[in-house]
DRENVOLO-917454 format. One record per residue (C-alpha): x, y, z. Coordinates in steps of 0.02 Angstrom, whole numbers, padded with zeros to 5 digits, always signed. Layout:
N
XYZ ...
END
This chain:
994
-02013+05153+03337 -02181+05073+03409 -02115+04892+03457 -02315+04828+03452 -02347+04895+03288 -02185+04824+03219 -02155+04668+03106 -02031+04534+03044 -02001+04525+02864 -01925+04340+02830 -01921+04327+02650 -02114+04345+02580 -02171+04290+02766 -02240+04429+02869 -02239+04385+03055 -02318+04518+03171 -02227+04533+03320 -02326+04575+03508 -02242+04665+03636 -02276+04619+03822 -02281+04781+03886 -02399+04921+03927 -02415+05039+03772 -02331+05194+03773 -02222+05128+03915 -02067+05045+03847 -02099+05118+03676 -02131+05305+03722 -02022+05333+03885 -01915+05495+03906 -01733+05471+03972 -01675+05568+04120 -01480+05568+04127 -01462+05701+04283 -01317+05632+04382 -01354+05767+04527 -01514+05624+04552 -01378+05509+04645 -01431+05490+04818 -01239+05520+04873 -01241+05690+04787 -01279+05800+04948 -01229+05988+04869 -01363+06120+04906 -01253+06270+04852 -01280+06253+04656 -01389+06383+04577 -01566+06331+04563 -01576+06202+04712 -01684+06139+04760 -01758+06046+04601 -01934+05980+04592 -02025+05839+04481 -02200+05890+04461 -02163+05892+04271 -02149+05699+04284 -02335+05669+04312 -02420+05557+04191 -02280+05518+04083 -02154+05368+04072 -01988+05395+04134 -01810+05296+04116 -01677+05350+04241 -01504+05307+04162 -01337+05372+04144 -01177+05397+04282 -01324+05453+04417 -01417+05282+04423 -01546+05147+04334 -01676+05144+04472 -01775+05237+04606 -01686+05204+04770 -01796+05081+04873 -01770+05150+05043 -01783+05316+05133 -01630+05431+05146 -01602+05600+05230 -01649+05757+05147 -01557+05883+05042 -01495+05744+04929 -01504+05718+04753 -01521+05898+04706 -01689+05926+04795 -01759+05956+04966 -01870+05807+04986 -01819+05636+04919 -01946+05511+04841 -01918+05331+04842 -02009+05176+04775 -02005+05041+04924 -02109+04906+04824 -02062+04756+04724 -02022+04789+04555 -02084+04664+04404 -01986+04546+04359 -02064+04494+04195 -02127+04590+04041 -02323+04613+04060 -02438+04731+03975 -02497+04780+04137 -02376+04880+04241 -02343+04860+04423 -02428+05005+04524 -02371+05031+04705 -02349+05185+04814 -02191+05297+04835 -02167+05398+04951 -02091+05583+04983 -01990+05620+05135 -02099+05774+05194 -02082+05789+05377 -02058+05601+05390 -01995+05444+05285 -02187+05420+05244 -02235+05600+05254 -02325+05601+05066 -02384+05465+04972 -02382+05454+04782 -02444+05315+04654 -02319+05250+04553 -02333+05131+04398 -02177+05027+04350 -02146+04926+04199 -01992+04807+04149 -01948+04832+03967 -01858+04735+03850 -01672+04750+03875 -01701+04711+04072 -01720+04906+04102 -01875+05002+04211 -01985+05147+04160 -02076+05233+04290 -02244+05345+04283 -02314+05439+04442 -02482+05481+04438 -02468+05650+04547 -02345+05770+04637 -02423+05816+04808 -02289+05910+04875 -02172+06045+04793 -01968+06024+04810 -01989+05849+04802 -01877+05735+04683 -01835+05550+04641 -01666+05488+04691 -01589+05356+04602 -01437+05232+04610 -01353+05099+04508 -01417+04917+04534 -01253+04852+04453 -01126+04978+04496 -00977+04938+04374 -00805+05024+04377 -00866+05158+04242 -01033+05173+04303 -01009+05335+04384 -00904+05435+04246 -00728+05490+04257 -00637+05532+04429 -00794+05446+04509 -00816+05269+04589 -00944+05171+04667 -00963+05200+04851 -01068+05035+04905 -01241+05050+04893 -01260+05109+04709 -01194+05286+04756 -01055+05378+04682 -00930+05484+04758 -00755+05559+04690 -00613+05448+04687 -00470+05484+04831 -00396+05662+04807 -00537+05726+04718 -00705+05819+04774 -00854+05903+04692 -00853+06082+04705 -01017+06143+04806 -01081+06264+04680 -01056+06143+04537 -01212+06065+04459 -01150+05895+04370 -01170+05857+04185 -01241+05694+04107 -01059+05672+04070 -00966+05708+04230 -00989+05731+04415 -00855+05872+04396 -00729+05802+04523 -00573+05911+04544 -00401+05904+04626 -00399+05938+04801 -00240+06047+04846 -00192+05954+05025 -00041+06067+05054 -00135+06217+05048 -00291+06156+05133 -00197+06072+05290 -00041+06178+05350 +00101+06078+05413 +00014+05911+05348 +00210+05850+05315 +00268+05906+05490 +00433+06012+05516 +00577+06002+05415 +00479+05933+05260 +00408+06012+05100 +00236+05974+05045 +00201+05948+04863 +00034+05945+04779 -00011+05803+04654 -00158+05754+04553 -00275+05681+04671 -00137+05682+04802 +00008+05757+04889 +00193+05697+04936 +00315+05762+05064 +00493+05773+05051 +00629+05798+05186 +00734+05955+05172 +00925+05908+05138 +01006+05836+05286 +00853+05774+05353 +00775+05604+05320 +00610+05518+05379 +00614+05420+05560 +00559+05267+05458 +00646+05277+05289 +00527+05130+05231 +00385+05232+05247 +00354+05417+05167 +00383+05576+05271 +00230+05643+05355 +00154+05720+05498 +00159+05535+05593 +00329+05511+05513 +00420+05671+05529 +00592+05718+05468 +00747+05709+05578 +00927+05754+05548 +01026+05643+05467 +01210+05592+05531 +01302+05583+05363 +01440+05545+05467 +01376+05368+05495 +01381+05335+05301 +01569+05378+05288 +01524+05518+05184 +01699+05595+05178 +01769+05423+05145 +01931+05346+05233 +02039+05501+05183 +01939+05620+05293 +01867+05653+05469 +01689+05680+05463 +01594+05810+05590 +01407+05807+05598 +01305+05966+05597 +01108+05998+05642 +01043+05981+05449 +01233+05951+05372 +01399+05912+05415 +01595+05955+05373 +01751+05843+05318 +01931+05875+05354 +02031+05787+05229 +02188+05701+05265 +02359+05730+05189 +02360+05652+05004 +02173+05694+04989 +02086+05841+04919 +01896+05913+04954 +01786+05893+04818 +01610+05938+04875 +01510+05862+04721 +01610+05686+04748 +01571+05537+04840 +01662+05518+04960 +01696+05704+04973 +01894+05679+05012 +01945+05623+04843 +02130+05544+04837 +02259+05658+04750 +02334+05575+04605 +02502+05632+04607 +02538+05529+04444 +02445+05635+04336 +02552+05757+04241 +02705+05713+04356 +02876+05666+04315 +02898+05570+04496 +02951+05411+04419 +03073+05390+04292 +03022+05340+04109 +03066+05155+04120 +02940+05129+04252 +02760+05148+04261 +02696+05279+04419 +02545+05196+04499 +02439+05300+04606 +02387+05218+04765 +02257+05287+04895 +02344+05446+04973 +02533+05398+04897 +02588+05318+04746 +02695+05203+04678 +02828+05156+04542 +02781+04989+04459 +02830+04893+04300 +02737+04899+04138 +02608+04776+04105 +02662+04594+04075 +02830+04634+04169 +02875+04617+04349 +03034+04666+04459 +03173+04546+04463 +03142+04545+04661 +02955+04548+04656 +02943+04596+04849 +03045+04752+04814 +03005+04910+04714 +03076+04915+04535 +03211+05049+04534 +03378+05046+04444 +03455+04903+04509 +03292+04797+04520 +03244+04792+04325 +03100+04737+04262 +03086+04584+04162 +02937+04471+04070 +02826+04385+04177 +02784+04219+04057 +02586+04224+04105 +02575+04048+04038 +02690+03964+04136 +02636+04072+04297 +02450+04059+04274 +02410+03898+04193 +02226+03920+04173 +02240+04107+04119 +02149+04063+03956 +02032+03973+04030 +01962+03793+03971 +01988+03727+03792 +02100+03855+03748 +02293+03875+03710 +02415+04001+03791 +02564+04080+03694 +02668+04179+03791 +02751+04340+03716 +02861+04480+03776 +02762+04591+03898 +02601+04477+03851 +02527+04316+03787 +02377+04272+03678 +02248+04137+03693 +02175+04053+03538 +02028+03914+03565 +02057+03741+03513 +01978+03669+03342 +01792+03672+03369 +01786+03788+03500 +01765+04000+03501 +01731+04139+03615 +01561+04192+03668 +01644+04373+03657 +01753+04375+03522 +01811+04556+03577 +01888+04504+03733 +02028+04381+03762 +01996+04198+03815 +01983+04183+04008 +01898+04089+04137 +01760+04238+04141 +01760+04240+03946 +01784+04039+03904 +01811+03949+03730 +01630+03863+03707 +01596+03728+03603 +01538+03756+03414 +01381+03641+03387 +01417+03591+03205 +01256+03493+03189 +01116+03623+03237 +01239+03764+03161 +01251+03675+02971 +01101+03587+02920 +01140+03438+02810 +01322+03423+02868 +01334+03261+02857 +01216+03222+02701 +01047+03155+02688 +00980+02998+02793 +01107+03038+02913 +01128+03077+03095 +01240+03212+03153 +01305+03203+03333 +01382+03353+03410 +01527+03308+03551 +01640+03442+03617 +01761+03513+03493 +01696+03413+03353 +01547+03306+03269 +01511+03123+03220 +01419+03078+03073 +01330+02905+03076 +01182+02840+02985 +01004+02790+03030 +00934+02610+03060 +00919+02524+02889 +01069+02610+02822 +01265+02605+02821 +01405+02718+02774 +01469+02692+02594 +01658+02711+02681 +01632+02604+02819 +01658+02644+03007 +01782+02778+02954 +01675+02920+02899 +01737+03051+02775 +01660+03217+02781 +01609+03261+02599 +01631+03097+02541 +01541+02955+02645 +01355+02946+02621 +01224+02830+02691 +01185+02668+02588 +01040+02551+02614 +01102+02395+02667 +01043+02291+02530 +01128+02414+02412 +01285+02366+02520 +01262+02180+02508 +01222+02196+02331 +01401+02258+02293 +01482+02137+02394 +01571+02003+02306 +01598+01858+02441 +01722+01727+02435 +01668+01558+02377 +01566+01460+02505 +01524+01618+02604 +01369+01727+02594 +01345+01907+02569 +01300+01939+02752 +01431+01847+02818 +01557+01945+02702 +01488+02104+02777 +01513+02050+02943 +01674+02001+02925 +01725+02167+02836 +01664+02270+02981 +01757+02142+03094 +01912+02174+03000 +01893+02375+02996 +01891+02356+03179 +02043+02260+03198 +02135+02358+03086 +02098+02526+03174 +02114+02479+03351 +02105+02620+03460 +01973+02699+03340 +01843+02800+03455 +01665+02799+03385 +01508+02897+03431 +01377+02809+03532 +01252+02839+03348 +01386+02744+03246 +01411+02606+03369 +01211+02587+03393 +01202+02585+03188 +01326+02458+03184 +01242+02341+03298 +01076+02361+03190 +01160+02334+03040 +01249+02167+03112 +01085+02094+03172 +00995+02146+03011 +01093+02072+02894 +01104+01914+02996 +00902+01901+02982 +00861+01941+03150 +00825+02089+03267 +00680+02217+03259 +00721+02267+03088 +00755+02097+03007 +00607+02087+02862 +00597+01900+02887 +00678+01767+03002 +00813+01687+02888 +00876+01571+03042 +00802+01411+03073 +00750+01362+03247 +00923+01274+03279 +00986+01433+03281 +01168+01515+03190 +01300+01500+03320 +01434+01553+03208 +01362+01709+03144 +01321+01739+03320 +01487+01722+03376 +01544+01841+03249 +01435+01971+03299 +01492+01944+03495 +01670+01972+03423 +01616+02137+03334 +01536+02180+03500 +01672+02169+03600 +01777+02293+03478 +01624+02401+03456 +01614+02430+03642 +01806+02458+03658 +01789+02588+03532 +01676+02697+03622 +01795+02700+03787 +01879+02854+03785 +02045+02868+03867 +02075+02967+04013 +01898+02973+04092 +01884+02965+04283 +01714+02904+04332 +01578+02908+04191 +01421+02813+04154 +01369+02801+03972 +01195+02722+03905 +01169+02668+03716 +00987+02609+03681 +00907+02582+03514 +00782+02449+03459 +00932+02343+03418 +01044+02367+03572 +01023+02412+03752 +01203+02468+03829 +01255+02511+03982 +01437+02570+04029 +01544+02639+04180 +01720+02691+04183 +01815+02727+04343 +01993+02808+04362 +02142+02830+04476 +02096+02953+04625 +01908+02939+04599 +01781+02916+04742 +01741+02751+04687 +01613+02613+04763 +01664+02420+04788 +01515+02373+04684 +01451+02439+04523 +01278+02406+04445 +01239+02411+04254 +01075+02364+04181 +01018+02314+04005 +00844+02301+03974 +00783+02258+04155 +00937+02138+04184 +01056+02196+04294 +01247+02154+04325 +01331+02181+04495 +01543+02184+04478 +01673+02236+04578 +01757+02372+04470 +01865+02436+04608 +01941+02270+04631 +01978+02257+04442 +02047+02438+04448 +02181+02392+04569 +02239+02255+04453 +02237+02386+04302 +02337+02534+04346 +02190+02607+04450 +02072+02617+04300 +01941+02497+04245 +01796+02483+04133 +01624+02372+04110 +01490+02346+03988 +01334+02258+03998 +01218+02237+03850 +01075+02153+03772 +01056+02109+03578 +00874+02108+03515 +00870+01948+03425 +01016+01842+03476 +00936+01729+03559 +00871+01665+03390 +01060+01649+03340 +01110+01575+03490 +00974+01455+03500 +00942+01355+03651 +00966+01199+03557 +01161+01233+03583 +01122+01172+03756 +01153+00989+03762 +01042+00889+03878 +00918+00745+03878 +00796+00864+03933 +00689+00977+03818 +00755+01162+03834 +00699+01328+03798 +00755+01496+03791 +00705+01579+03949 +00774+01755+03947 +00872+01880+03841 +01043+01846+03801 +01148+01972+03896 +01335+02000+03859 +01481+02067+03997 +01635+02134+03933 +01790+02223+04006 +01840+02335+03863 +02016+02388+03837 +02073+02308+04004 +02261+02198+03997 +02205+02114+04169 +02032+02042+04154 +02044+01917+04311 +01882+01956+04425 +01921+01972+04604 +01759+01893+04638 +01612+01820+04549 +01506+01940+04448 +01314+01931+04489 +01183+01943+04351 +00995+01968+04406 +00904+01898+04231 +00713+01935+04194 +00622+01763+04141 +00521+01787+03972 +00378+01707+04064 +00335+01603+04224 +00427+01458+04269 +00324+01291+04254 +00335+01168+04383 +00429+01034+04286 +00560+01167+04236 +00736+01181+04293 +00816+01353+04263 +00994+01340+04206 +01132+01483+04200 +01246+01456+04052 +01368+01539+03944 +01419+01546+03767 +01567+01454+03733 +01654+01467+03565 +01831+01394+03568 +01943+01306+03439 +02060+01162+03485 +02184+01062+03408 +02283+01210+03328 +02467+01125+03382 +02555+00985+03288 +02487+00857+03429 +02314+00827+03336 +02402+00844+03160 +02354+01002+03140 +02166+00978+03126 +02051+01124+03218 +01906+01078+03315 +01776+01209+03330 +01664+01214+03490 +01502+01308+03500 +01395+01294+03645 +01306+01352+03790 +01399+01287+03943 +01366+01288+04139 +01532+01281+04180 +01590+01429+04309 +01407+01477+04322 +01284+01431+04450 +01101+01497+04514 +01111+01600+04655 +00921+01637+04679 +00779+01607+04563 +00586+01643+04587 +00445+01652+04459 +00501+01825+04392 +00700+01815+04395 +00857+01720+04419 +01011+01780+04495 +01163+01701+04413 +01341+01706+04496 +01479+01675+04366 +01663+01678+04396 +01691+01750+04228 +01636+01855+04096 +01569+01814+03928 +01380+01803+03862 +01251+01740+03950 +01070+01668+03961 +00944+01578+04053 +00891+01408+03992 +00745+01328+04046 +00764+01130+04048 +00596+01039+04042 +00563+00846+04076 +00512+00778+03927 +00348+00741+03890 +00287+00556+03912 +00298+00464+03760 +00152+00473+03641 +00012+00339+03677 +00000+00221+03503 -00177+00184+03545 -00221+00360+03554 -00120+00405+03402 -00223+00252+03298 -00399+00299+03395 -00368+00474+03337 -00331+00421+03157 -00482+00300+03158 -00606+00414+03221 -00561+00565+03101 -00567+00446+02963 -00740+00376+03021 -00780+00570+03043 -00728+00608+02871 -00826+00487+02801 -00989+00518+02869 -00954+00722+02833 -00915+00662+02646 -01084+00563+02657 -01174+00723+02732 -01096+00829+02593 -01157+00711+02457 -01342+00715+02539 -01345+00898+02535 -01291+00906+02340 -01395+00760+02287 -01549+00815+02387 -01577+00967+02304 -01733+00921+02222 -01834+01082+02261 -01729+01252+02239 -01816+01330+02368 -01726+01214+02497 -01572+01303+02554 -01445+01201+02622 -01309+01311+02591 -01258+01333+02780 -01244+01140+02814 -01169+01110+02647 -01022+01235+02683 -01020+01196+02861 -00977+01011+02831 -00848+01066+02691 -00758+01173+02802 -00751+01025+02932 -00702+00909+02823 -00551+00998+02762 -00503+01074+02948 -00506+00876+03003 -00415+00812+02848 -00273+00953+02868 -00259+00916+03049 -00206+00727+03000 -00065+00792+02904 -00015+00956+02984 +00141+00881+03062 +00212+00818+02892 +00280+00975+02836 +00369+01052+02975 +00539+01049+02881 +00480+01125+02735 +00451+01310+02798 +00357+01368+02655 +00235+01215+02644 +00226+01228+02829 +00164+01418+02819 +00029+01388+02689 -00032+01223+02796 -00051+01341+02953 -00127+01475+02853 -00254+01351+02764 -00279+01268+02928 -00325+01433+03015 -00433+01492+02866 -00543+01329+02871 -00555+01313+03063 -00615+01489+03073 -00730+01476+02927 -00807+01308+03022 -00866+01409+03155 -00931+01548+03037 -01034+01431+02957 -01104+01359+03135 -01159+01536+03179 -01238+01536+02993 -01321+01380+03026 -01379+01441+03190 -01437+01594+03111 -01542+01523+02983 -01620+01398+03112 -01671+01542+03218 -01763+01643+03070 -01845+01481+03037 -01929+01457+03200 -01974+01646+03201 -02069+01616+03034 -02154+01457+03097 -02209+01566+03272 -02319+01657+03151 -02380+01500+03059 -02329+01570+02896 -02284+01476+02738 -02107+01462+02717 -02047+01551+02558 -01874+01546+02584 -01746+01464+02710 -01661+01607+02784 -01535+01733+02697 -01499+01725+02524 -01350+01618+02437 -01229+01750+02386 -01236+01846+02582 -01201+01678+02639 -01052+01642+02561 -00997+01829+02568 -01006+01811+02770 -00952+01617+02772 -00771+01642+02666 -00765+01826+02677 -00749+01846+02868 -00616+01705+02884 -00517+01786+02737 -00517+01951+02825 -00458+01881+02987 -00312+01772+02906 -00271+01906+02795 -00254+02041+02942 -00173+01917+03044 -00033+01872+02911 -00020+02068+02882 +00014+02093+03076 +00133+01951+03105 +00165+01849+02945 +00301+01735+03054 +00162+01680+03160 +00111+01548+03039 +00235+01383+03010 +00311+01260+03135 +00275+01266+03314 +00362+01198+03469 +00252+01053+03460 +00325+01015+03292 +00163+01045+03195 +00105+01183+03060 +00012+01295+03157 -00004+01457+03248 +00132+01528+03356 +00121+01571+03534 +00252+01704+03525 +00166+01883+03529 +00005+01799+03582 -00033+01753+03402 -00141+01613+03443 -00272+01755+03492 -00301+01761+03299 -00384+01604+03318 -00447+01617+03483 -00518+01771+03488 -00636+01747+03334 -00683+01580+03394 -00733+01662+03576 -00844+01789+03492 -00935+01665+03383 -00981+01550+03530 -01035+01691+03618 -01151+01735+03481 -01200+01567+03448 -01249+01547+03627 -01367+01702+03609 -01441+01647+03457 -01471+01474+03554 -01561+01548+03688 -01656+01664+03577 -01718+01518+03468 -01780+01426+03627 -01879+01587+03667 -01950+01602+03514 -02010+01417+03513 -02098+01461+03677 -02264+01533+03581 -02246+01425+03432 -02329+01260+03481 -02472+01337+03579 -02524+01413+03399 -02510+01260+03307 -02666+01157+03262 -02752+01043+03382 -02691+00881+03285 -02500+00929+03284 -02420+00829+03414 -02356+00960+03523 -02251+00867+03628 -02174+00765+03496 -02113+00929+03406 -02055+01012+03564 -01926+00857+03581 -01876+00859+03406 -01851+01045+03376 -01777+01065+03554 -01658+00918+03518 -01589+00979+03352 -01561+01146+03422 -01471+01086+03563 -01378+00950+03462 -01309+01092+03335 -01240+01201+03489 -01180+01044+03581 -01082+00966+03419 -01002+01117+03351 -00963+01213+03507 -00948+01114+03667 -00847+00984+03613 -00689+01110+03612 -00712+01112+03797 -00655+00955+03819 -00502+01005+03745 -00462+01099+03909 -00473+00932+04021 -00329+00819+03936 -00255+00759+04117 -00307+00580+04092 -00345+00457+03971 -00531+00447+04003 -00538+00631+03926 -00420+00633+03789 -00514+00485+03731 -00677+00562+03756 -00610+00728+03669 -00541+00619+03528 -00707+00521+03490 -00828+00683+03509 -00732+00810+03412 -00686+00698+03260 -00861+00635+03261 -00935+00800+03224 -00971+00755+03049 -01054+00604+03113 -01163+00685+03217 -01211+00801+03080 -01251+00682+02970 -01358+00584+03096 -01445+00763+03151 -01482+00827+02972 -01499+00666+02874 -01568+00506+02966 -01670+00614+03078 -01734+00691+02929 -01898+00589+02866 -01883+00672+02693 -01676+00614+02691 -01727+00445+02750 -01863+00422+02604 -01738+00484+02487 -01619+00346+02541 -01744+00201+02543 -01770+00259+02342 -01594+00253+02305 -01575+00091+02385 -01723+00016+02296 -01687+00105+02141 -01855+00206+02149 -01766+00378+02168 -01860+00509+02046 -02032+00413+02059 -02186+00499+02087 -02227+00526+02287 -02389+00549+02375 -02406+00630+02554 -02464+00505+02675 -02481+00609+02820 -02487+00782+02873 -02301+00837+02908 -02262+00897+03096 -02182+01060+03127 -02017+00970+03167 -02024+00898+02990 -02061+01077+02926 -01886+01131+02986 -01817+01020+02835 -01950+01013+02721 -01969+01131+02557 -02113+01228+02530 -02220+01125+02419 -02243+00985+02536 -02267+01092+02692 -02411+01173+02581 -02473+01026+02528 -02488+00966+02687 -02593+01110+02746 -02699+01078+02589 -02764+00906+02644 -02773+00974+02826 -02895+01096+02746 
END
């Protein structure tokens, strides 16, 4: 197809395609696919040699195929490529397509490399190939030699390969027949018979075997290569093998080596078997022989034989051969070989034999072979082999020889701790609590804990899996209203020591239930979202260290288990654990002191389960991590939980006195820093760190009185500003929405702050109070930002000297932002951490500092203050050209002062006063903060009401009883008054000016 005449049809659009090559070249060339043109083809014996290319003149030709795709650029020797005189093209070929071909001089090697010159045109075609057009052919027997510009593995065709410079040659072991002219498909490479061509190529005592493309050498029988690692050949000749060195005759004969062979002389009891290895084979005297009497077994031995007992029997005298006087008796394999069946199997002896059976829960890997050490009984993983074995909502735990079923967190076995396969299923804790009928005066939750505790008492010695223990801990904490799965905290800040003590009793028994008797030296851990438990056991005969270290939730315990083991028959077990949420039950308020206290660590528990003598041989060291940095006025105290009942005897009249407290007895601080404290204790119990903080100085009555008076004054002026904004809406084009709702939000926030300490004891009311206060405080800052935005938009309109048609954003959008943003922030905060609202440590209804919940207020406030500062700077920048564009009779100095004053006052009053709250180190800053922060309403009233000329005139009319009378414009309004004036008045002033 002629490319230059082609068209591209796209729907109904016809696009003419132009081609960048000489006409008739890339669309009129002829392919030349002659492999003999490759410059490495050197045969001159084929019929028709030499070839001549005179027929190529004045035609376009493309060289392709396995011979090459380009004419060689350099001079080569003659008699190559099937011709006598080679032609090469030394000039640079074109690199871009062009309608003008590249024309240069090619040379034919005739009496020298540049013997004959030829003008040749070359064009680059689409597809990246070249076509050639010679203009003349000045000498006969000349031809063009080619090469592969990019030579790929398959470029040269079958059995040929690239030789280096685009030339082709046969692969190793092949050659081109001298009289063969290659075809377009193949150079015709044929195998070289090296064995026939090169006599003695393998050397003496060897045989040459020709293979396709190669050959191989093999030594004759009785010979081997001098270097066995290499194949034999002329450089690695075959030498005689001394077969006797390999003991070819065996131990039953004598070997004599010969050149290329050997000879065996067999001993007595052996016979010559030429095809066997070794050659001298033992004679089996027992085969078809009656050498032994029928009661015995004839056993062949090398070169001899022996009469022995049947399998499973042994002579009465084991060191003598059996005979009529030394009869055979049963061996008793189970007693003689204790491990004959391997581990986890039972051996049963029988007459002349024995049987092995795997223990329950185990099976043989190879059932066809009796159990042994080589074929031991292995554990059956019932959990993976039988999915759903325990039922739905369960956790199946495989152990050697058995399996355990337990429930996931939030559920509990329907039959209690003892799981009955096929009967027990997992029930939600709430369903179990609903079915419990507690005794009078007791809650269902406490009854549940009592049932669990009693079940553990009734089943002393019960072994429970780790998953069941973890689930029991999770259930006990969840029903107590604490821990990670508690839906809401049901425990007050004073704690619930009685429930905590019950859970500690349950913990002792649960830990004892995971200690398996007979263990030597083991370490185990049980981890879940509720419990972090480490347990270590040492036994007699073990390689025990003096000090053992156990950890739980980054806290560690150092205990001398070896000393305890000496007092407990060589065995001892210690457990160290934390329960998530226990610090809420065992509150720091159980520590009686004059100072203010705070729980400063996790509550940790150390237990010595299943031990008779628990007296410590030396103090135990606990490294307890702090929950936060220790304040300068704080004192870290190591305490333990003391739960005891006194007065059970007759001396006190049968009255019982129960004591639950955090006590310091027997515990002391060995070392402390800002991150952790090391406590040494002479006994084991439940421990914690309690921070004692000196009582803050008593509240200053004057500051309390000043705060209330200032807040009341601020509320009065806020109310006055609110009524002013409501009653001064005589023109619907005035938009005081942002200022009005800013004052409303500030009014309610200051009002709620006056009463946020009155409902601390009422949980629901305190939570609602904290949420409302959070909402109105954020709303105050949002409306402050909207007011700043309104002011900025107004100043931008004034900079264009325009009539103010609308003061900023429409009211619906202001309402959506002003109350929608606080609602979203409070809603998300409540969803993330609903317990963050309520009574705080400062005994006010506000945001909790736990889980950094205070950032639910600090984060939005910081963002709003930053945006407000940006708007403040942008407004000042917009004012720069504003006054310069005003009319000449406007007082620029006065306008600048008033506008800048209002903008700066707005920012300072509503934003900067909060900064003083960071500097409460002395009475001066406390008084300054109280006055400035409480008088935000007063300052707003002064800036937006008293300093507004229109509002002052309205106040005068109200006071003189002339409200609503006709007014006349006395003077033209200034720019500063324009900020608070309605459109009508501004326009009127402008008309009078004109």
